[in-house]
C-alpha positions in Angstrom: -30.3 -10.8 20.7 -27.1 -11.8 19.3 -26.9 -8.9 17.0 -27.7 -6.5 19.8 -25.0 -8.1 22.0 -22.4 -7.9 19.1 -23.1 -3.9 19.1 -23.3 -3.4 22.6 -19.4 -3.2 23.4 -19.2 -0.2 20.3 -21.7 1.4 21.8 -20.7 1.4 25.5 -17.3 2.8 24.1 -18.9 5.4 22.2 -21.0 6.6 25.3 -18.0 6.3 27.6 -16.1 8.5 25.3 -18.6 11.1 25.1 -19.2 11.2 29.0 -15.5 11.4 29.3 -15.3 14.2 27.2 -17.9 16.5 28.8 -16.1 15.7 32.2 -12.7 16.7 30.4 -10.9 18.0 32.2 -11.4 16.4 35.4 -7.9 17.3 36.8 -4.6 19.2 36.5 -3.2 19.4 32.9 0.2 19.6 32.2 1.7 21.3 29.1 5.1 19.8 28.6 7.4 21.9 26.5 10.5 19.8 25.4 13.0 22.7 25.4 14.4 24.8 28.0 12.4 28.3 28.6 12.9 31.1 26.6 12.5 29.9 23.0 9.6 30.0 20.7 8.4 26.8 21.8 8.3 27.8 25.2 6.7 31.0 24.6 3.9 29.4 23.0 3.6 27.2 25.4 3.5 29.4 28.3 0.7 31.5 26.4 -1.5 28.3 25.5 -1.3 27.0 29.5 -2.2 30.3 30.6 -5.3 30.6 28.3 -6.2 27.1 28.8 -6.2 27.7 32.8 -8.6 30.4 32.1 -11.0 28.5 29.9 -10.8 24.9 32.1 -10.6 26.3 35.5 -8.3 23.9 36.7 -4.5 24.2 37.0 -2.8 24.0 33.4 0.9 23.9 34.4 3.7 24.5 32.0 6.2 21.8 32.5 10.0 22.4 30.6 11.4 18.9 29.8 14.4 19.6 27.7 17.0 17.4 26.3 17.8 15.0 23.3 15.8 17.5 20.5 12.6 17.1 22.5 12.6 13.6 22.8 12.6 13.3 26.7 9.7 15.3 26.7 7.9 13.5 23.8 8.5 10.3 25.8 7.3 11.5 29.0 4.0 12.4 27.0 4.0 8.8 25.2 4.1 7.1 28.6 1.3 9.2 30.4 -2.0 8.0 31.0 -4.4 8.5 27.6 -6.9 11.1 29.2 -5.8 14.1 27.6 -4.5 15.7 30.7 -1.0 15.5 29.5 -0.1 18.0 26.6 3.0 18.0 24.2 4.3 21.2 22.5 6.3 20.0 19.5 8.4 22.2 17.1 9.2 21.5 13.2 12.4 19.2 14.0 10.3 16.8 16.0 9.3 15.6 12.4 12.8 14.5 11.7 13.1 12.6 15.1 11.9 9.1 14.0 14.2 9.4 11.2 17.2 10.6 13.1 17.3 8.4 16.4 17.7 4.9 15.9 16.5 4.2 19.3 13.7 6.5 19.9 12.0 5.9 23.2 8.6 6.2 21.8 6.8 5.5 18.2 5.7 8.7 16.6 2.3 7.0 15.1 1.5 4.9 18.0 2.4 6.7 21.3 1.6 10.3 20.3 -1.6 11.6 18.9 -2.0 15.1 16.7 -4.1 17.8 17.9 -3.2 20.8 15.8 -0.8 22.8 13.9 -0.6 25.7 16.3 1.2 28.2 14.2 4.0 28.7 11.3 6.6 31.0 10.0 9.8 31.2 8.1 13.3 30.7 8.9 15.4 33.7 7.5 18.5 32.8 5.1 21.1 34.8 6.9 24.7 35.8 5.8 27.8 37.7 7.0 28.0 41.3 5.1 31.4 40.2 3.9 30.1 37.1 1.6 29.3 38.8 -2.1 25.7 37.7 -2.3 22.8 40.1 -2.1 20.2 37.6 -3.0 19.7 33.9 -3.2 20.5 33.5 -6.9 23.6 35.3 -6.0 24.6 32.7 -3.4 23.9 29.8 -5.8 26.0 31.2 -8.5 28.9 31.6 -5.6 28.5 28.3 -4.3 28.8 26.6 -7.9 31.8 28.6 -8.4 33.4 27.8 -4.8 32.2 24.1 -4.0 32.5 23.4 -0.2 34.2 26.9 0.5 30.8 28.4 1.7 30.1 27.2 5.1 26.7 27.0 6.8 26.1 26.8 10.9 23.3 24.8 12.6 22.3 24.3 15.8 23.1 20.4 15.7 23.1 17.4 13.7 19.6 16.8 12.0 18.4 20.2 13.2 15.9 22.4 11.4 18.2 24.9 10.1 20.7 22.1 8.9 17.9 20.5 6.9 17.1 24.3 5.4 20.3 24.6 4.4 21.0 21.1 3.2 17.4 21.4 1.3 18.7 24.4 -0.3 21.9 23.0 -1.3 20.3 19.8 -3.1 17.5 21.9 -4.9 20.2 24.3 -6.3 22.8 21.7 -7.1 25.5 23.2 -5.2 28.1 21.8 -2.5 28.2 23.7 1.1 29.8 22.7 4.5 27.9 22.0 7.3 29.3 23.3 10.9 27.0 22.0 13.8 27.0 23.7 16.7 25.6 22.6 20.4 22.5 24.9 20.3 21.9 28.1 18.2 23.7 30.8 20.0 27.3 29.8 19.4 26.4 29.5 15.7 25.0 33.2 15.7 27.9 34.4 17.1 30.6 32.6 14.7 28.4 34.0 11.9 28.4 37.5 13.0 32.0 37.4 13.4 32.6 35.6 9.9 33.6 32.3 11.2 30.8 30.9 8.9 29.3 31.8 5.7 25.5 31.6 6.3 22.6 30.3 8.8 19.1 30.1 8.4 18.0 31.6 11.4 14.3 32.0 13.4 13.0 35.1 11.5 12.4 37.2 14.3 15.7 36.4 16.2 17.4 37.5 12.8 15.6 40.8 12.3 17.6 42.9 15.0 21.0 41.8 13.7 19.7 42.6 9.9 18.5 46.0 10.9 21.7 47.1 12.4 23.7 45.8 9.3 25.6 42.9 11.2 24.0 40.2 9.0 22.3 40.3 5.6 19.2 38.7 4.9 18.9 36.9 1.5 15.5 35.4 1.8 12.8 33.9 3.6 11.9 29.9 3.6 8.2 30.3 3.3 6.5 30.1 -0.4 5.8 34.0 0.1 7.0 36.9 1.7 6.7 37.2 5.5 4.3 39.9 6.8 6.9 40.3 9.5 9.2 41.2 7.2 7.8 41.8 3.7 10.9 43.8 2.4 12.8 40.4 2.5 11.9 38.2 -0.8 11.1 34.5 -0.3 13.9 32.4 -1.6 11.2 30.7 -4.1 11.1 34.0 -5.6 14.6 35.0 -5.9 16.6 32.0 -7.1 14.9 28.9 -6.1 11.4 28.0 -7.2 9.5 25.8 -5.1 11.7 26.0 -2.0 9.7 25.8 1.2 10.9 24.9 4.7 8.3 26.5 7.1 8.9 26.3 10.9 6.1 25.5 13.0 4.7 24.5 16.4 2.4 22.1 17.2 0.2 20.5 19.7 0.1 16.6 20.5 -1.3 14.4 23.2 -0.9 10.6 24.5 -1.7 8.0 22.0 -5.0 6.4 22.6 -6.6 9.3 24.0 -10.4 9.2 23.3 -11.2 10.9 20.0 -13.9 13.3 21.6 -11.1 14.6 24.0 -9.1 15.4 21.4 -12.0 17.2 19.4 -12.8 19.4 22.6 -9.1 20.2 23.3 -8.7 21.1 20.0 -12.1 23.4 19.7 -11.0 25.2 22.9 -7.1 25.6 21.6 -8.4 26.8 18.1 -10.5 29.5 19.8 -7.8 30.7 22.1 -5.4 31.1 18.9 -8.2 33.0 16.8 -8.8 35.7 19.4 -7.1 39.1 18.3 -5.1 39.7 21.3 -3.5 36.3 21.1 -3.0 36.4 17.4 -1.2 39.9 18.1 0.6 38.3 20.8 2.0 35.6 18.6 2.4 37.9 15.8 4.7 39.9 17.7 7.1 36.9 18.3 7.0 35.8 14.6 4.1 33.8 14.7 1.2 33.3 12.3 -1.8 31.3 13.7 -2.5 28.3 11.8 -5.3 26.3 14.1 -5.7 23.2 11.8 -7.8 20.1 12.6 -6.3 16.8 14.1 -6.9 15.5 10.6 -5.4 18.2 9.1 -2.1 17.9 11.2 -2.0 14.4 10.9 -1.7 14.5 6.9 0.7 17.8 7.3 2.9 15.9 9.7 3.1 12.8 7.5 4.1 15.1 4.5 6.9 16.6 6.8 8.1 13.6 7.9 8.4 12.3 4.2 10.0 15.5 3.1 12.6 15.6 6.1 13.3 11.7 5.2 14.2 12.6 1.5 16.6 15.5 2.7 18.5 13.4 5.3 18.9 10.6 2.6 19.8 12.6 0.1 22.3 14.6 2.2 23.9 11.5 3.5 22.8 12.5 7.2 23.8 9.5 9.4 21.1 8.7 12.3 22.3 8.9 15.6 
């Protein structure tokens, strides 16, 4: 009798979790997008909300909550009930937040749970045409000959494009000067006017400027060339073997959400992402579908956290 009683709580929990998953979702679902409308994170979040609305037959609302590099929206998700009805879209820079912010209003491991890495893609190393470098190899040689003279822009301290440039400089053994901006738009304007030398840009954003000749592409940050711009070599093949700084977007929920609910949510999201029309729509925005499992994304996020921590420490970036 005692042995039976010992296992009753565990059996009840498993049964309750399974029933909860069968009835999920039981009400409206909110997809928190922790950035302003219009960017790639917002685009994906709205596509996902629309398709989940069709599948779940309940209202699925895209809710933009911008501010503090995504931490405001993440904190809202962390404090929501752990029932899978509050979802969070996170970009690659999210992985740097636990290292960059001293007083983060949530614990990434405890308060948020991974569902899936949704998509991935490259940044493009873009330079002003006046810079005498046609390849990443040329840029490295130039930076070695002119320490600190070559400047790179970013959308802010600890942003992904800063980390991409710092990783490039550290791997190549060169010194460049960082010029942070409040957002990416001002940096791109200064790059086109020649006020700064280079910028690691979203690949899709950079293509119109590259095709018009206003900017020059030296490479993409993924290990292989991108299908969106196969004519641009990977930095890894044109001067810096092993270089990899992928930009990605992922889905998380509140920590403590039942595992069966997370599994059901992942299954539905993976089916949405792998539909041909969804893949084509995302490809048009420069995104390649990943649709990793919760366990795969958890492992990937851990590796990203570690990589960003190494870059931030080696580059001497001070937490805020």
